[in-house]
C-alpha positions as CSV (number, residue, x, y, z in Angstrom):
1,M,22.3,22.4,-2.2
2,S,20.4,19.2,-2.8
3,A,16.6,18.9,-2.2
4,P,15.6,17.3,1.2
5,E,14.7,13.7,1.2
6,H,11.0,12.9,0.6
7,L,9.9,11.1,3.7
8,P,6.1,10.4,3.8
9,C,6.7,7.9,6.7
10,A,7.4,10.9,9.0
11,T,3.7,11.5,9.7
12,C,2.3,8.1,8.9
13,G,3.2,4.9,10.9
14,T,0.5,2.8,9.2
15,C,2.9,0.0,8.4
16,C,4.0,-0.1,12.1
17,R,0.5,-1.2,13.0
18,S,-0.2,-3.5,10.0
19,Y,2.4,-6.3,9.9
20,I,4.3,-9.0,11.7
21,V,7.9,-7.8,11.2
22,P,10.4,-10.6,10.6
23,V,13.9,-10.1,11.9
24,C,17.2,-11.7,11.0
25,G,20.3,-12.1,13.2
26,Y,21.8,-8.8,12.1
27,D,18.7,-6.9,13.1
28,I,18.8,-8.5,16.5
29,W,22.5,-7.8,16.9
30,L,22.3,-4.2,15.7
31,I,19.4,-3.3,18.1
32,N,21.2,-5.0,21.0
33,Q,24.4,-3.1,20.2
34,Q,22.9,0.3,19.6
35,Q,19.9,0.3,21.9
36,R,21.4,-1.8,24.7
37,L,18.4,-4.0,25.0
38,S,18.4,-7.8,25.4
39,P,16.6,-9.6,22.6
40,E,14.1,-11.0,24.9
41,Q,12.8,-7.3,25.3
42,Y,11.9,-6.9,21.6
43,V,11.8,-10.3,19.8
44,I,9.2,-13.0,19.8
45,A,9.2,-16.5,18.6
46,C,6.4,-17.3,16.2
47,P,5.5,-20.9,15.4
48,Q,5.8,-21.7,11.7
49,P,3.3,-24.1,10.1
50,E,6.3,-25.7,8.2
51,M,10.0,-25.1,8.3
52,G,11.0,-21.8,6.6
53,F,14.5,-20.8,5.5
54,D,14.7,-18.9,8.8
55,G,13.0,-21.5,10.9
56,L,14.9,-22.3,14.1
57,L,14.5,-25.4,16.2
58,L,14.7,-25.7,20.1
59,E,14.5,-29.5,20.1
60,S,15.3,-32.1,17.6
61,G,12.3,-32.7,15.3
62,G,10.3,-30.1,17.1
63,Q,8.3,-27.1,16.2
64,P,10.1,-24.5,13.9
65,Y,10.0,-20.9,14.9
66,G,10.5,-17.6,13.1
67,L,11.6,-14.4,14.8
68,A,9.7,-11.1,14.7
69,L,9.6,-7.8,16.5
70,D,7.2,-8.0,19.4
71,K,4.0,-5.9,19.7
72,Q,2.6,-3.5,22.3
73,G,0.1,-5.4,24.3
74,R,-1.2,-8.6,23.0
75,F,0.8,-10.0,20.0
76,A,-1.4,-9.5,16.9
77,V,-0.9,-8.2,13.4
78,K,-2.9,-5.0,14.0
79,Q,-1.2,-4.1,17.3
80,P,1.5,-1.4,17.2
81,C,5.1,-2.4,17.1
82,V,6.9,-2.6,20.3
83,F,9.2,0.4,19.3
84,L,6.4,2.6,18.0
85,L,6.3,5.9,20.0
86,H,3.0,7.8,20.5
87,L,3.8,11.6,20.7
88,A,1.8,14.3,22.6
89,D,0.9,16.0,19.3
90,G,-0.9,12.9,18.1
91,N,1.8,11.8,15.6
92,V,3.8,8.6,15.9
93,R,7.5,7.8,15.4
94,C,9.7,4.8,15.2
95,G,11.8,4.8,18.5
96,I,14.7,3.1,16.8
97,Y,14.5,4.6,13.4
98,A,18.2,4.5,12.6
99,D,18.5,0.9,13.8
100,R,15.1,-0.4,12.6
101,P,15.1,-4.0,11.0
102,L,16.1,-4.3,7.4
103,V,12.6,-5.2,6.1
104,C,11.4,-1.8,7.6
105,Q,14.3,0.0,6.0
106,A,13.3,-1.6,2.6
107,Y,9.6,-0.9,2.9
108,P,7.7,-0.3,0.6
109,M,10.1,-1.3,-2.2
110,S,10.8,-4.7,-3.8
111,L,13.4,-5.8,-6.4
112,W,12.9,-8.3,-9.1
113,S,15.0,-9.0,-12.3
114,G,17.0,-6.0,-11.6
115,V,14.0,-3.6,-11.2
116,V,13.1,-1.8,-8.0
117,F,9.5,-1.0,-7.6
118,Q,6.8,-0.3,-5.1
119,G,4.7,-3.2,-4.1
120,K,1.0,-3.0,-5.1
121,Q,-0.2,-4.4,-1.7
122,T,1.7,-2.0,0.5
123,R,-0.2,0.1,3.1
124,C,1.3,3.5,1.9
125,P,-1.4,6.2,1.3
126,P,-2.1,6.8,-2.4
127,D,0.5,9.1,-4.0
128,S,2.6,9.3,-0.9
129,W,5.8,8.4,-2.9
130,P,6.9,10.2,-6.1
131,L,6.7,7.9,-9.2
132,R,10.5,8.3,-9.6
133,E,11.1,7.2,-6.0
134,P,12.1,3.6,-6.8
135,Q,14.9,4.9,-9.0
136,R,16.8,6.4,-6.1
137,P,20.1,4.4,-5.5
138,H,19.3,4.2,-1.8
139,W,16.6,1.7,-2.4
140,R,18.7,-0.7,-4.5
141,A,21.4,-0.7,-2.0
142,T,19.0,-1.3,0.8
143,L,17.4,-4.2,-1.0
144,H,20.8,-5.8,-1.6
145,R,21.7,-5.4,2.1
146,L,18.3,-7.0,3.0
147,H,19.0,-10.1,0.9
148,M,22.6,-10.5,1.9
149,Q,21.9,-10.3,5.5
150,F,19.0,-12.8,5.3
151,D,21.1,-15.2,3.3
152,L,23.8,-14.9,6.0
153,Y,21.1,-15.5,8.6
154,Q,20.0,-18.7,6.9
155,V,23.6,-20.1,7.3
156,V,23.5,-19.0,11.0
157,V,20.2,-20.7,11.8
158,T,21.1,-23.8,9.7
159,R,24.2,-24.2,11.9
160,W,22.1,-23.8,15.1
161,N,19.6,-26.4,13.9
162,A,22.3,-28.8,13.0
163,R,23.6,-28.6,16.7
164,V,20.1,-29.1,18.0
165,T,19.4,-32.0,15.7
166,A,22.6,-33.7,16.9
167,R,21.5,-33.6,20.5
168,P,18.0,-35.4,20.5
169,G,16.1,-35.3,23.9
170,I,17.4,-31.9,24.9
171,R,15.3,-28.8,24.7
172,F,17.2,-25.6,24.2
173,T,16.0,-22.1,25.2
174,L,15.6,-18.9,23.3
175,R,18.1,-17.3,25.6
176,E,20.8,-19.8,24.4
177,Y,19.9,-19.1,20.8
178,F,20.1,-15.4,21.3
179,S,23.5,-15.7,23.0
180,Y,24.8,-17.8,20.0
181,V,23.4,-15.2,17.5
182,L,24.9,-12.2,19.3
183,N,28.3,-14.0,19.5
184,V,28.2,-14.9,15.7
185,Y,27.4,-11.4,14.7
186,D,30.2,-10.1,16.7
187,R,32.5,-12.1,14.6
188,L,30.7,-11.2,11.4
189,D,31.0,-7.6,12.2
190,A,34.7,-8.0,12.7
191,L,34.8,-9.5,9.2
192,A,32.9,-6.6,7.7
193,T,35.3,-4.1,9.4
194,A,38.4,-6.0,8.1
195,T,36.9,-6.1,4.6
196,G,36.6,-2.4,4.5
197,P,33.8,-0.1,3.2
198,E,34.8,0.0,-0.5
199,T,35.2,-3.8,-0.8
200,L,32.1,-4.4,1.2
201,A,30.1,-2.0,-1.1
202,A,31.3,-4.1,-4.0
203,V,30.3,-7.3,-2.2
204,L,26.9,-5.9,-1.7
205,A,26.5,-4.7,-5.2
206,G,27.3,-8.2,-6.7
207,W,25.1,-10.2,-4.2
208,P,22.7,-12.4,-6.1
209,M,19.1,-11.1,-6.2
210,P,15.8,-12.6,-7.1
211,P,15.1,-14.4,-9.3
212,R,18.1,-16.6,-8.6
213,R,19.4,-19.0,-11.2
214,P,21.8,-21.9,-10.8
215,L,25.3,-20.6,-10.2
216,D,27.7,-21.2,-13.2
217,L,31.0,-19.8,-12.0
218,D,32.9,-20.4,-15.3
219,T,30.4,-18.5,-17.3
220,L,30.2,-15.7,-14.8
221,R,34.0,-15.3,-14.8
222,R,34.1,-15.2,-18.6
223,Q,31.5,-12.4,-18.4
224,G,33.6,-10.5,-15.9
225,A,30.9,-10.7,-13.2
226,N,31.5,-9.3,-9.8
227,L,32.3,-12.4,-7.8
228,L,33.6,-10.8,-4.6
229,W,30.4,-11.7,-2.8
230,I,31.4,-15.5,-3.1
231,D,34.7,-15.0,-1.2
232,Y,32.9,-13.0,1.5
233,F,30.1,-15.6,1.7
234,R,32.7,-18.4,2.1
235,Q,34.6,-16.4,4.8
236,A,31.4,-15.7,6.7
237,G,30.5,-19.4,6.4
238,A,33.9,-20.4,7.9
239,I,33.2,-18.1,10.9
240,I,29.7,-19.5,11.5
241,D,31.2,-23.1,11.2
242,S,33.7,-22.3,13.9
243,F,30.9,-22.3,16.4
244,Y,29.9,-25.9,17.7
245,P,33.1,-27.6,16.2
246,T,31.7,-31.0,16.9
247,V,28.9,-30.4,14.4
248,P,30.0,-31.1,10.7
249,P,30.1,-28.0,8.4
250,Q,26.8,-27.3,6.7
251,P,26.3,-26.6,2.9
252,L,26.3,-22.9,2.0
253,H,22.9,-22.7,0.3
254,L,23.9,-20.1,-2.4
255,L,26.9,-22.2,-3.4
256,E,26.3,-25.8,-2.4
257,P,22.5,-26.7,-2.5
258,P,21.8,-29.5,-0.2
259,A,21.8,-32.9,-2.0
260,V,18.4,-34.4,-2.9
261,P,18.1,-37.9,-1.4
262,A,17.9,-40.7,-4.1
263,A,14.5,-42.1,-4.7
264,G,13.4,-45.5,-3.2
């Protein structure tokens, strides 16, 4: 019988009161599906000082926004997460633990150059995690899933922004954006189901992780690299491009970096 999983989070909750938690489209869709909540009940649009990879527009040339989990009471970093439960015994629990956002699932671990490690600036109490904890396969798989889903979300939001930019003078609403996101991820979930768990696990394992280098497909093929992720990414891109058919297809950022305008 295997040893029980070490879970210092069970009696902590510090991170649930210490961060603005960014969400991607997959997070929004999963919470909507499993908790039967509309995104307006748990997501807030945060103005970005400059356009980020996940920045969405509501009007052409307008303010970019990133999406985050809402807070209880006034929206501020130190306020508790909208889903944090305060129990009668004084402890706290995540009210959607099985469906929590991917950044919450990956916390407090990071991955760089193939190495999983606990970040030095995390809020976990000292010695709360065993030294060997980052070596558990669970963390690597979770971090791969995090990067994969945020890469797909970048394609989703780029498509939306192209639509908004093509219609100057019109201000769209968050409700319209959420409707688009939920419909896109219904289709992406169908792709994942059709792909099957074994192939999807291989796609996930091969997904490019930081630091990312220019893609050299010929070299990767000669090296026998796992390139299933490329076919999956292209299929997902085709699904996303099927929305708003009057808008031209957008580059897939991992495969076709946007062209740099010529100088002068």
